[in-house]
MARMI-648006 format. One record per residue: x, y negated, z negated of N, C-alpha, C, CB in turn. Coordinates in steps of 0.001 Angstrom, whole numbers, plus 524288, in hexadecimal, padded with zeros to 5 digits. Glycine has a CB too. Layout:
<nodes>
+-------+-------+-------+-------+-------+-------+-------+-------+-------+-------+-------+-------+
:   n_X :   n_Y :   n_Z :  ca_X :  ca_Y :  ca_Z :   c_X :   c_Y :   c_Z :  cb_X :  cb_Y :  cb_Z :
+-------+-------+-------+-------+-------+-------+-------+-------+-------+-------+-------+-------+
:     X :     Y :     Z :     X :     Y :     Z :     X :     Y :     Z :     X :     Y :     Z :
...
+-------+-------+-------+-------+-------+-------+-------+-------+-------+-------+-------+-------+
</nodes>
This chain:
<nodes>
+-------+-------+-------+-------+-------+-------+-------+-------+-------+-------+-------+-------+
:   n_X :   n_Y :   n_Z :  ca_X :  ca_Y :  ca_Z :   c_X :   c_Y :   c_Z :  cb_X :  cb_Y :  cb_Z :
+-------+-------+-------+-------+-------+-------+-------+-------+-------+-------+-------+-------+
: 531D0 : 0D8DF : 3310B : 52DCF : 0D64A : 32E10 : 52B18 : 0D24E : 33189 : 5301C : 0D3B2 : 32927 :
: 525EF : 0D257 : 33184 : 522E6 : 0CEA1 : 334A0 : 521FF : 0C9BD : 33176 : 51DA4 : 0D103 : 33664 :
: 522F0 : 0C547 : 333D8 : 521AD : 0C04D : 33159 : 51C14 : 0BEF5 : 332B3 : 5257E : 0BBDD : 33319 :
: 51956 : 0BCFC : 32EF0 : 513DC : 0BBA2 : 32FD5 : 5128A : 0B6AE : 32CE6 : 51034 : 0C01D : 32E26 :
: 50E97 : 0B423 : 32E92 : 50C8B : 0AF83 : 32BF9 : 507C6 : 0B11F : 328D5 : 50B2A : 0AB20 : 32FFB :
: 5067F : 0AE33 : 324C1 : 501CE : 0AF74 : 321BE : 4FD0A : 0AFBE : 3254C : 500EC : 0AB63 : 31D6C :
: 4F9F1 : 0B3E6 : 324AD : 4F53E : 0B48A : 327CB : 4F60B : 0B7C0 : 32CB1 : 4F32B : 0AF5C : 32940 :
: 4FB09 : 0B912 : 32E0A : 4FBF3 : 0BC4C : 332A5 : 4F9AC : 0C1B4 : 331DE : 501CA : 0BCAA : 333D8 :
: 4F803 : 0C41D : 3361B : 4F600 : 0C966 : 335F9 : 4FA99 : 0CD2A : 33648 : 4F20E : 0CA5E : 33A7D :
: 4FB01 : 0D0FD : 332AE : 4FF61 : 0D4A1 : 332D3 : 4FF62 : 0D7ED : 337C2 : 4FF42 : 0D822 : 32E16 :
: 50413 : 0D90C : 339B0 : 50495 : 0DC87 : 33E2C : 50490 : 0E222 : 33C4E : 50998 : 0DB59 : 3414B :
: 50384 : 0E5B6 : 33FEB : 503D9 : 0EB40 : 33EA9 : 50045 : 0ECC4 : 33A3C : 50957 : 0ECB0 : 33D50 :
: 4FB68 : 0EB3B : 33A92 : 4F7CE : 0EC2F : 33644 : 4F5CB : 0F1C3 : 3361E : 4F34A : 0E87F : 3369B :
: 4F7A2 : 0F51D : 339A2 : 4F619 : 0FA93 : 33979 : 4F05C : 0FB68 : 33A6F : 4F786 : 0FCDE : 33461 :
: 4EDF9 : 0F83B : 33DBF : 4E87D : 0F8F2 : 33F10 : 4E4C9 : 0F652 : 33B3D : 4E744 : 0FEA0 : 33F55 :
: 4E6D5 : 0F3F6 : 3371F : 4E37C : 0F148 : 3335F : 4E2AB : 0EBBA : 3354B : 4E5E6 : 0F158 : 32DC2 :
: 4DDDA : 0EA1E : 33578 : 4DCAB : 0E4D7 : 3375A : 4DDD6 : 0E0E4 : 33315 : 4D6E4 : 0E467 : 3391C :
: 4E0CB : 0DCE4 : 3346C : 4E1F7 : 0D89E : 330D0 : 4DFB0 : 0D3A8 : 3331B : 4E7FE : 0D80D : 32FD8 :
: 4DCDE : 0D0B6 : 32FFB : 4DAA3 : 0CBCD : 331D9 : 4DDE7 : 0C749 : 32FD3 : 4D4DC : 0CB37 : 3301C :
: 4DE6D : 0C352 : 332E1 : 4E11F : 0BE8B : 33140 : 4DDA8 : 0BB85 : 32D98 : 4E2A7 : 0BB26 : 335FC :
: 4E00D : 0B940 : 32993 : 4DD08 : 0B5EE : 3260A : 4DBE0 : 0B0CB : 328BE : 4DFFD : 0B4FF : 320D6 :
: 4D75C : 0AEB3 : 327A7 : 4D5EE : 0A999 : 329C8 : 4D944 : 0A56E : 32726 : 4CFFC : 0A875 : 328FD :
: 4D9EB : 0A0F5 : 329B9 : 4DCF1 : 09CB1 : 32789 : 4DAA5 : 09B2D : 32244 : 4DD0A : 097F7 : 32B4A :
: 4DDFC : 09AED : 31E4A : 4DC3F : 09978 : 31917 : 4DA1A : 09DF1 : 315DE : 4D83F : 09565 : 31982 :
: 4D931 : 0A27E : 31837 : 4D720 : 0A6F1 : 31552 : 4DB6A : 0A923 : 311DC : 4D4FC : 0AB32 : 31913 :
: 4DA1E : 0AA5F : 30D10 : 4DDED : 0AC57 : 30964 : 4DE03 : 0B244 : 3097A : 4DCC6 : 0AA59 : 303EB :
: 4E29C : 0B474 : 30856 : 4E350 : 0BA16 : 30850 : 4E319 : 0BC10 : 302B1 : 4E88A : 0BBA0 : 30AF5 :
: 4E075 : 0C051 : 301DC : 4E020 : 0C28A : 2FCA4 : 4E4E7 : 0C5E4 : 2FB93 : 4DB19 : 0C5C3 : 2FC01 :
: 4E73B : 0C533 : 2F6EC : 4EB81 : 0C87A : 2F536 : 4E958 : 0CC63 : 2F15A : 4EFFE : 0C536 : 2F2C7 :
: 4EB3E : 0D11B : 2F188 : 4E975 : 0D509 : 2EDDC : 4EE0A : 0D702 : 2EAB6 : 4E6B9 : 0D98D : 2F0AF :
: 4ECFB : 0D8C8 : 2E61C : 4F103 : 0DAC4 : 2E2A1 : 4F2C7 : 0E020 : 2E460 : 4EF0C : 0DAF7 : 2DD01 :
: 4F7A6 : 0E16F : 2E324 : 4F9C6 : 0E681 : 2E4A4 : 4FA84 : 0E9C4 : 2DFC2 : 4FF02 : 0E5E8 : 2E7A9 :
: 4F643 : 0EB7C : 2DD81 : 4F662 : 0EF25 : 2D921 : 4F9A2 : 0ED78 : 2D480 : 4F851 : 0F42B : 2DAF3 :
: 4F877 : 0E90F : 2D248 : 4FB3D : 0E75C : 2CD9A : 4F9E3 : 0EAF9 : 2C918 : 4F9E1 : 0E1A1 : 2CC39 :
: 4FDB1 : 0EC08 : 2C5D1 : 4FCE0 : 0EF77 : 2C154 : 4F9D0 : 0ECBD : 2BD13 : 50212 : 0F15C : 2BF2E :
: 4F8D3 : 0EF62 : 2B8BA : 4F5A7 : 0ED2D : 2B490 : 4F829 : 0E873 : 2B1F3 : 4F492 : 0F145 : 2B08D :
: 4FD3D : 0E7B4 : 2B270 : 4FFD1 : 0E344 : 2AFF2 : 4FF7A : 0DE4B : 2B328 : 50571 : 0E48C : 2AEEF :
: 4FD05 : 0DE5F : 2B7B4 : 4FCF2 : 0D9DF : 2BB22 : 4F79A : 0D750 : 2BB6E : 4FEAE : 0DB6D : 2C07B :
: 4F491 : 0D76F : 2B756 : 4EF6E : 0D501 : 2B748 : 4EFD6 : 0CF2A : 2B668 : 4EC07 : 0D775 : 2B31A :
: 4EB5E : 0CCB6 : 2B547 : 4EB66 : 0C718 : 2B444 : 4ED8C : 0C60F : 2AECF : 4E5D7 : 0C4C3 : 2B4D9 :
: 4ED81 : 0C12E : 2AD38 : 4EFF0 : 0BFAC : 2A847 : 4ED8B : 0C279 : 2A394 : 4EF7E : 0B9D5 : 2A78A :
: 4E87E : 0C3B0 : 2A3C2 : 4E5FD : 0C666 : 29F69 : 4E67D : 0CC4D : 29FD6 : 4E04C : 0C4E9 : 29F1F :
: 4E8F9 : 0CE4D : 2A3EF : 4E9A8 : 0D3E6 : 2A49D : 4E49C : 0D6AE : 2A5ED : 4EBF6 : 0D638 : 29FC9 :
: 4E118 : 0D418 : 2A8BE : 4DC07 : 0D671 : 2A9DF : 4DBA2 : 0D874 : 2AF76 : 4D7BF : 0D288 : 2A8DF :
: 4E007 : 0DA5A : 2B1A6 : 4DFCA : 0DC84 : 2B6ED : 4DC84 : 0E172 : 2B6D6 : 4E557 : 0DDA9 : 2B918 :
: 4D913 : 0E1F7 : 2BAAD : 4D5B4 : 0E687 : 2BAFA : 4D7C9 : 0EA34 : 2BF1E : 4D002 : 0E4F5 : 2BC2B :
: 4D6FD : 0EF3A : 2BE56 : 4D8CF : 0F315 : 2C21E : 4D47E : 0F6F1 : 2C353 : 4DDA8 : 0F5F2 : 2C014 :
: 4D513 : 0F99C : 2C7BD : 4D18F : 0FDD8 : 2C93C : 4CBDE : 0FC6F : 2C912 : 4D26C : 1025F : 2C5D5 :
: 4C8AC : 0FFC5 : 2C68D : 4C306 : 0FF10 : 2C672 : 4C16E : 0FA4C : 2C33A : 4C06B : 103EC : 2C447 :
: 4C4E7 : 0F872 : 2BFBA : 4C388 : 0F404 : 2BC75 : 4C3C6 : 0EED8 : 2BF59 : 4C70D : 0F3D4 : 2B7D1 :
: 4C5E8 : 0EEDE : 2C401 : 4C714 : 0E9F7 : 2C6A2 : 4C253 : 0E6C9 : 2C833 : 4CA37 : 0EB0A : 2CB51 :
: 4BE11 : 0E921 : 2C974 : 4B95A : 0E643 : 2CAF0 : 4BA5B : 0E24E : 2CF3B : 4B716 : 0E389 : 2C640 :
: 4B828 : 0DDB6 : 2CEAB : 4B8AE : 0D9B2 : 2D2B5 : 4BE0F : 0D730 : 2D2BB : 4B493 : 0D588 : 2D1F5 :
: 4C108 : 0D776 : 2CE79 : 4C62B : 0D505 : 2CE47 : 4C9EA : 0D761 : 2D238 : 4C86E : 0D57C : 2C8DC :
: 4C945 : 0DC53 : 2D383 : 4CCC0 : 0DECE : 2D754 : 4CBFF : 0DC6D : 2DCBA : 4CBC8 : 0E4BB : 2D789 :
: 4C776 : 0DA26 : 2DDA8 : 4C660 : 0D7D9 : 2E2C2 : 4C8A8 : 0D25C : 2E34F : 4C08B : 0D7AF : 2E3AE :
: 4C9FE : 0CFE7 : 2DEDE : 4CC37 : 0CAAA : 2DF20 : 4D1A2 : 0CAF9 : 2E192 : 4CC79 : 0C820 : 2D99D :
: 4D2CE : 0C740 : 2E4DC : 4D7DF : 0C723 : 2E77C : 4DA2A : 0C1AD : 2E70B : 4D75D : 0C8CA : 2ED4C :
: 4DF39 : 0C17F : 2E6E0 : 4E1EB : 0BC7A : 2E6C7 : 4E2C9 : 0BAC6 : 2EC6A : 4E73A : 0BCD4 : 2E3B7 :
: 4E11B : 0B607 : 2EDB8 : 4E1B0 : 0B418 : 2F305 : 4E6D0 : 0B12F : 2F38D : 4DD1B : 0B090 : 2F483 :
: 4E976 : 0B20E : 2F7FE : 4EE3B : 0AF27 : 2F904 : 4ED10 : 0AAE6 : 2FCF9 : 4F2A4 : 0B2CC : 2FAFD :
: 4F05C : 0A6F7 : 2FCF6 : 4EFD7 : 0A296 : 3008D : 4F518 : 0A1A2 : 30313 : 4EDD7 : 09D9B : 2FDB8 :
: 4F4F9 : 09ED5 : 30761 : 4F9D2 : 09D33 : 309E0 : 4FB3D : 097C9 : 307DB : 4F94E : 09D37 : 30FF5 :
: 50038 : 09721 : 3069B : 50245 : 0923D : 30490 : 506AB : 09070 : 30811 : 50429 : 092D7 : 2FED9 :
: 506A1 : 08B75 : 3098A : 50ADC : 0894D : 30CB4 : 50F0B : 0874D : 308F9 : 508DA : 084D4 : 3106F :
: 513CA : 08950 : 309A6 : 51826 : 08816 : 30633 : 51C1C : 084B5 : 30912 : 51AC0 : 08D20 : 30429 :
: 51DDF : 08091 : 30690 : 5224C : 07D7E : 3086C : 52639 : 07D67 : 303F9 : 520A0 : 077C5 : 30A26 :
: 52ABE : 07FD5 : 304DC : 52EDA : 0803F : 300F3 : 53379 : 07CF8 : 302C4 : 5307C : 08610 : 3000B :
: 53535 : 0794C : 2FF7E : 539AA : 075F2 : 300C7 : 53E31 : 07750 : 2FD34 : 53839 : 07010 : 30045 :
: 542D1 : 077E9 : 2FF81 : 5478D : 07930 : 2FC91 : 54BD9 : 0756B : 2FE1B : 54946 : 07EEB : 2FD8B :
: 54F88 : 0747B : 2FA8D : 55406 : 0713B : 2FBEA : 5588A : 0726F : 2F844 : 5529D : 06B60 : 2FBAA :
: 55D23 : 07088 : 2F9DC : 561CF : 0716C : 2F6BE : 56693 : 06F70 : 2F99A : 5626D : 07737 : 2F572 :
: 56B11 : 07179 : 2F81A : 57007 : 06FE2 : 2FA7A : 5700B : 07140 : 30047 : 574B1 : 07287 : 2F7AD :
: 572DF : 06E2C : 30344 : 57327 : 06F14 : 308EC : 57542 : 07483 : 30A1E : 57699 : 06AEF : 30B8B :
: 57318 : 076C4 : 30E41 : 574BF : 07BE6 : 3102E : 57519 : 07B7D : 3161B : 570D7 : 08067 : 30E70 :
: 57859 : 07EB2 : 3188F : 578B6 : 07E8B : 31E45 : 57366 : 07FBE : 320C6 : 57CDE : 08278 : 32036 :
: 571ED : 07C8B : 324A7 : 56CD0 : 07D25 : 32734 : 56BFD : 0829A : 32962 : 56C3C : 07930 : 32B90 :
: 5700F : 084E7 : 32BAB : 56F7A : 08A28 : 32DE6 : 56E07 : 08E25 : 329B4 : 5748C : 08BD5 : 330A6 :
: 57059 : 08DA1 : 3250F : 56F21 : 09142 : 320D1 : 5699B : 09066 : 31EBF : 57316 : 090AC : 31C61 :
: 567F8 : 08B74 : 31E69 : 562A7 : 08A45 : 31CA4 : 55EBF : 08C9A : 3207B : 561CE : 08443 : 31C18 :
: 55F97 : 08BB4 : 3257F : 55C0C : 08DCC : 3297E : 55BD5 : 093C0 : 32959 : 55DBF : 08BF8 : 32EEB :
: 56064 : 09642 : 32904 : 56092 : 09BF5 : 328EB : 55DAA : 09E0C : 32423 : 56649 : 09DE5 : 328EC :
: 55E68 : 09B83 : 31F99 : 55BAD : 09D30 : 31AE5 : 555C6 : 09CA6 : 31B60 : 55D94 : 09A18 : 31645 :
: 553FE : 0984B : 31D99 : 54E59 : 09783 : 31E4D : 54C18 : 09B4D : 3224E : 54D3A : 091E3 : 31FFD :
: 54F12 : 09C8C : 32653 : 54D45 : 0A06C : 32A20 : 54CCC : 0A5C9 : 32790 : 55106 : 0A0AE : 32ED5 :
: 5507D : 0A71C : 32428 : 55029 : 0AC18 : 3215F : 54B7C : 0AC16 : 31DAB : 55542 : 0AD2B : 31E51 :
: 54A8B : 0A7B0 : 31B19 : 545F9 : 0A73F : 317AC : 540F5 : 0A813 : 31ACB : 545E0 : 0A1DB : 314F0 :
: 540BC : 0A5CF : 31F72 : 53C1D : 0A686 : 322CA : 53B72 : 0AC3F : 3244A : 53C8C : 0A321 : 327C0 :
: 53FB9 : 0AEF2 : 32507 : 53F79 : 0B489 : 32650 : 53D99 : 0B7A1 : 32190 : 544E5 : 0B693 : 3282A :
: 53FA3 : 0B64D : 31CF5 : 53E3C : 0B917 : 3182A : 538BA : 0B7DD : 3164B : 54212 : 0B7C9 : 313E8 :
: 536D8 : 0B33E : 31777 : 531B6 : 0B177 : 315A1 : 52E58 : 0B063 : 31A6A : 5322D : 0AC74 : 31212 :
: 52B84 : 0B44D : 31C5D : 528E7 : 0B3EA : 32170 : 524D7 : 0AFA2 : 3220E : 52668 : 0B8DA : 3228D :
: 522D9 : 0AD69 : 31DD0 : 51ED4 : 0A970 : 31E66 : 5210A : 0A3F1 : 31E6A : 51AE2 : 0A9F3 : 31A1D :
: 5263B : 0A378 : 31EA5 : 528B4 : 09E5E : 31EEF : 52717 : 09BCD : 3240C : 52EC4 : 09ED0 : 31E83 :
: 524FF : 0970F : 323C7 : 52342 : 09453 : 32877 : 527B0 : 09142 : 32AF3 : 51EBE : 090B1 : 3272E :
: 529F4 : 08DD4 : 327D4 : 52DFB : 08A7A : 329FD : 531A1 : 088B7 : 325AB : 52B92 : 085C0 : 32CCA :
: 53674 : 087AE : 32723 : 53A4E : 08580 : 3238B : 53CEB : 080F9 : 32647 : 53E67 : 089B0 : 321C6 :
: 53DD4 : 07CD8 : 3235E : 540E1 : 07874 : 3255C : 5457E : 077E6 : 321A8 : 53D87 : 07332 : 325B9 :
: 549F4 : 0765C : 323BF : 54E9B : 07647 : 32079 : 55263 : 071FB : 3220F : 55151 : 07B80 : 320B1 :
: 555A5 : 0708A : 31E66 : 55A1D : 06D19 : 31F32 : 55E7E : 06F96 : 31BFE : 558F0 : 06724 : 31D79 :
: 56303 : 06D06 : 31BC4 : 5675B : 06F80 : 31905 : 566DF : 06F36 : 3130E : 56C69 : 06D00 : 31AB1 :
: 56306 : 06C47 : 31106 : 5626C : 06BF4 : 30B5C : 55CD2 : 06CBC : 3096E : 5645B : 066C8 : 30987 :
: 5592D : 06E03 : 30CE5 : 553CF : 06F0A : 30B3B : 550DB : 07210 : 30F73 : 550F6 : 069E1 : 309F9 :
: 54C8A : 07474 : 30DD0 : 54942 : 07766 : 31178 : 5439D : 07754 : 30F89 : 54B41 : 07D23 : 31213 :
: 5401B : 07854 : 3132D : 53A85 : 078A8 : 311F8 : 5387B : 07D99 : 3149D : 5376F : 07399 : 313E0 :
: 535B6 : 080BF : 3119E : 5339E : 085B7 : 31388 : 52DB6 : 0857D : 3130D : 535E9 : 08A7E : 3106E :
: 52AFD : 086DF : 31748 : 52544 : 086E6 : 31733 : 52348 : 08C3B : 318D7 : 52305 : 0829B : 31AD1 :
: 51F67 : 08E2C : 315F8 : 51D2A : 09345 : 3173D : 517EC : 093EA : 3147E : 520F0 : 097B9 : 315AC :
: 5152E : 0980E : 315EF : 51033 : 09970 : 31371 : 5113A : 09DD7 : 30F99 : 50BF8 : 09B15 : 31796 :
: 50ECF : 09D7E : 30B14 : 50F36 : 0A188 : 3070E : 509BB : 0A346 : 305A7 : 51235 : 09F83 : 3021F :
: 508FE : 0A84D : 304F3 : 503F2 : 0AA57 : 30349 : 5043E : 0AB7F : 2FD78 : 50267 : 0AF53 : 30673 :
: 500C0 : 0A91B : 2FA69 : 500C4 : 0A9CE : 2F4C0 : 4FB55 : 0A8C9 : 2F298 : 504CB : 0A628 : 2F223 :
: 4FA77 : 0AA98 : 2EDCB : 4F55B : 0A9E3 : 2EB54 : 4F436 : 0A433 : 2EA1B : 4F508 : 0AD12 : 2E660 :
: 4F829 : 0A163 : 2E83A : 4F746 : 09BF2 : 2E6C3 : 4FC3F : 098CF : 2E783 : 4F561 : 09B8A : 2E114 :
: 4FBD2 : 093C4 : 2E684 : 50042 : 09042 : 2E741 : 504DD : 091D7 : 2E3D5 : 4FEAB : 08AA3 : 2E611 :
: 503D4 : 09373 : 2DF16 : 50810 : 094F6 : 2DB91 : 50B38 : 09979 : 2DDC3 : 505E4 : 0966C : 2D63F :
: 50899 : 09D76 : 2DFD7 : 50B5B : 0A1E9 : 2E219 : 50E72 : 0A049 : 2E6F0 : 5077D : 0A645 : 2E37C :
: 50C18 : 09D10 : 2EA42 : 50EC1 : 09B49 : 2EF01 : 51396 : 0980F : 2EDA2 : 50B02 : 0980E : 2F271 :
: 51321 : 0949D : 2E9CB : 5178C : 0915D : 2E82E : 51BE0 : 094B0 : 2E5C4 : 515BE : 08D2C : 2E447 :
: 51A6E : 0988A : 2E2A8 : 51E5C : 09BEC : 2E035 : 52181 : 09ED6 : 2E455 : 51BBF : 09FD5 : 2DC77 :
: 51EE2 : 0A0E1 : 2E843 : 5219B : 0A3A6 : 2EC7A : 52521 : 09FD9 : 2EF74 : 51DA2 : 0A645 : 2F042 :
: 52327 : 09B36 : 2F091 : 52633 : 09750 : 2F375 : 52B11 : 095B0 : 2F06E : 522D7 : 09280 : 2F4A5 :
: 52A8F : 0950D : 2EB5B : 52F05 : 0936D : 2E837 : 53336 : 097A5 : 2E7C9 : 52D36 : 091E5 : 2E2D7 :
: 531C2 : 09C89 : 2E8B0 : 53598 : 0A0CA : 2E8A1 : 5381C : 0A1B7 : 2EDEB : 5330D : 0A5BF : 2E6CE :
: 535AD : 09FDD : 2F217 : 53770 : 0A115 : 2F767 : 53D33 : 09FE4 : 2F84D : 53436 : 09E17 : 2FB4E :
: 53EE2 : 09B24 : 2F73B : 54448 : 09988 : 2F854 : 54827 : 09CC1 : 2F521 : 54504 : 093AB : 2F729 :
: 5472F : 09D3B : 2F013 : 54AC4 : 0A01A : 2ECB2 : 54B21 : 0A5E2 : 2EDFF : 54923 : 09F7D : 2E724 :
: 546A8 : 0A84A : 2EF2E : 546AB : 0ADE3 : 2F059 : 54961 : 0AF22 : 2F57B : 54123 : 0AFEE : 2F07F :
: 54966 : 0AB7C : 2F91B : 54BCB : 0AC7F : 2FE2C : 5511E : 0A9D5 : 2FEBA : 5482D : 0AAAF : 30281 :
: 552D7 : 0A70F : 2FAB7 : 557BB : 0A41C : 2FB1A : 55C53 : 0A792 : 2FC8A : 558DC : 0A15A : 2F5FF :
: 55D03 : 0AC05 : 2F9E9 : 56190 : 0AF4E : 2FB15 : 560BC : 0B299 : 2FFF9 : 562C7 : 0B2DC : 2F676 :
: 55C15 : 0B4D6 : 300B3 : 55B35 : 0B836 : 3053D : 55B69 : 0B533 : 30A60 : 555F9 : 0BAF3 : 304C0 :
: 55982 : 0B057 : 30A6A : 55991 : 0AD2D : 30F30 : 55E54 : 0A98F : 30F5F : 55489 : 0A9F2 : 30F95 :
: 5618C : 0A9C6 : 30B3F : 5662A : 0A663 : 30ADD : 564AC : 0A09C : 30B72 : 56A37 : 0A7E6 : 30F10 :
: 560B8 : 09F0F : 3086C : 55EE2 : 099AD : 30861 : 5627C : 09655 : 30505 : 55937 : 0995E : 3065B :
: 562D0 : 09151 : 30613 : 56606 : 08DE0 : 302C8 : 563FC : 08DE1 : 2FD2C : 56611 : 0883B : 304FD :
: 56759 : 08CC1 : 2F969 : 565AF : 08CBE : 2F3E1 : 562BF : 087C4 : 2F274 : 56A6D : 08D5B : 2F047 :
: 55ED8 : 08683 : 2F576 : 55BCB : 081CD : 2F490 : 55772 : 082DA : 2F0A5 : 55984 : 07FC3 : 2F9B4 :
: 55561 : 07E9E : 2EE91 : 5511B : 07EFC : 2EADA : 54C09 : 07D2D : 2ED5B : 5524A : 07BC4 : 2E5F5 :
: 547C3 : 07F38 : 2EB58 : 5429C : 07D88 : 2ED26 : 5419F : 07813 : 2EAF1 : 53E32 : 0817C : 2EB6B :
: 5405A : 07465 : 2EE6F : 53F5A : 06EFF : 2ECC8 : 539BF : 06D59 : 2EDEA : 54323 : 06B46 : 2EF80 :
: 536C9 : 070A0 : 2F08E : 53161 : 06F45 : 2F1AF : 52E3B : 0740D : 2F32A : 5311D : 06B40 : 2F604 :
: 5294C : 073FA : 2F1B2 : 525C5 : 07842 : 2F2FF : 52055 : 07600 : 2F3B5 : 525D1 : 07C98 : 2EEB0 :
: 51DED : 07739 : 2F829 : 51876 : 075D4 : 2F8FB : 51592 : 07AD7 : 2FA4B : 517CE : 0719C : 2FD6B :
: 51151 : 07BC3 : 2F791 : 50DFA : 08048 : 2F87C : 5087B : 07E3E : 2F940 : 50E40 : 08452 : 2F3E0 :
: 5064C : 07F12 : 2FDDE : 500F0 : 07D61 : 2FEE1 : 4FDE8 : 081E6 : 30142 : 500D1 : 07887 : 3028B :
: 4F8DD : 0820D : 30034 : 4F5B5 : 08640 : 3025E : 4F4AE : 0854E : 3082F : 4F085 : 086BD : 2FF5D :
: 4F2C3 : 08944 : 30AB5 : 4F1EA : 08914 : 3105F : 4EE15 : 084C2 : 311E0 : 4EFE5 : 08E5A : 31255 :
: 4E9F0 : 08435 : 30ED1 : 4E5FF : 08040 : 30FF0 : 4E857 : 07AC5 : 30FB4 : 4E16F : 080B6 : 30C18 :
: 4EB86 : 079BE : 30BB9 : 4EE06 : 0749F : 30B35 : 4F1C6 : 073AB : 30FB5 : 4F0EC : 07432 : 305F9 :
: 4F4BF : 077AB : 3112E : 4F866 : 07735 : 31590 : 4F579 : 0758F : 31A87 : 4FB51 : 07C74 : 31677 :
: 4F13C : 07863 : 31BBB : 4EE44 : 07738 : 3207B : 4EB69 : 071F9 : 32019 : 4EA55 : 07B95 : 32190 :
: 4E9AD : 07085 : 31B7F : 4E727 : 06B76 : 31ABD : 4EB07 : 0670E : 31BBF : 4E4E1 : 06B08 : 3152F :
: 4EFC0 : 06793 : 319A9 : 4F3C7 : 0639C : 31A96 : 4F50D : 0632D : 32061 : 4F8BD : 064E7 : 3177D :
: 4F581 : 0679A : 322F7 : 4F6B5 : 06797 : 32891 : 4F255 : 064ED : 32B9F : 4F78A : 06D3B : 32A94 :
: 4ED72 : 0660B : 32A39 : 4E8FE : 063B5 : 32CF4 : 4E8C9 : 05DD4 : 32C1F : 4E3E3 : 06631 : 32B20 :
: 4EA8A : 05BFF : 3279C : 4EA81 : 0566D : 3266C : 4EF57 : 053A6 : 32877 : 4EA10 : 0559B : 3209C :
: 4F2F1 : 05690 : 32AD8 : 4F77E : 05438 : 32D4F : 4FC2C : 05351 : 329CF : 4F5FE : 04F48 : 32F95 :
: 4FC3C : 055C4 : 32542 : 500DA : 05556 : 321EE : 501F5 : 05AB1 : 31F8B : 50011 : 0511C : 31D92 :
: 5061F : 05AFC : 31C81 : 507A0 : 05FFF : 31A42 : 50BE4 : 0626C : 31D85 : 502ED : 063B0 : 319DE :
: 50D7D : 06725 : 31C17 : 511CD : 069A9 : 31EE4 : 51061 : 06AC7 : 3248D : 5135D : 06EB9 : 31C2B :
: 5140A : 069C4 : 32801 : 5131B : 06AE2 : 32D88 : 5129B : 070B6 : 32E64 : 51782 : 068A8 : 330EF :
: 50FB4 : 07251 : 33264 : 50F4D : 077EA : 33385 : 514BB : 07A25 : 3347E : 50BB4 : 078EA : 3384E :
: 51581 : 07EF5 : 332F9 : 51A99 : 0817A : 3337A : 51B63 : 083A0 : 338F0 : 51B2C : 085D8 : 32F79 :
: 51B3C : 08050 : 33CC0 : 51C54 : 081F1 : 3421D : 52043 : 07E1E : 34443 : 5173F : 08224 : 34594 :
: 524B8 : 07F8C : 345C4 : 5266D : 084FE : 3464C : 5282A : 0873F : 34117 : 52ADD : 08568 : 34A42 :
: 52700 : 08C2F : 34061 : 528C6 : 08EEF : 33BB4 : 52E92 : 09005 : 33C4D : 525A5 : 0941C : 33AD0 :
: 53123 : 0909B : 337E9 : 536A8 : 091E5 : 33813 : 539DD : 08E62 : 3349F : 538A3 : 0919A : 33D8D :
: 53EFD : 08E65 : 33583 : 542BA : 08B7A : 33265 : 544C7 : 08702 : 335BB : 54745 : 08F0C : 3306B :
: 54424 : 08225 : 333E2 : 54594 : 07D90 : 336FB : 54865 : 0798F : 33397 : 540B4 : 07B17 : 33980 :
: 54C0F : 07696 : 335D9 : 54E75 : 07250 : 332E0 : 54A8A : 06DED : 33205 : 55356 : 07036 : 335B7 :
: 54B60 : 06AC1 : 32DE2 : 54809 : 0662F : 32CFF : 548B3 : 06262 : 3316D : 5494D : 06384 : 327C0 :
+-------+-------+-------+-------+-------+-------+-------+-------+-------+-------+-------+-------+
</nodes>
């Protein structure tokens, strides 16, 4: 499996030209053939020839910078580090993790339609990977979700989360 960052050009495109999105440009998401029961709240989904201009509408996704903080009972540092390294392997867009024996902070980019979707995915991350990555049974104690523009604005003004370089898993 190839790890990639948001906006990377896919390898092995089979002769199809792929262009990189410009900074801040949003990517359009398209539906994958939802059935008749998956329309809007009023059930007015259009199909086939009836679709008109609505078929051309697309939901745009954005990049969201996520900072997830977890804490709990003390755990051996080696186990915490190994679990976070496995999480980074399982979740390819993980930028950086910082950890101590009783808390950790995970930062990464998430692609989602809106803040609600990005936050929902972030809130599931720790629990969904807890057993597979053998993460400590800690609870989420903090979540920050900001859009790409806000992230870059904060960086330009000299405050906000530091750039994730070096990427990886590091002690506090």
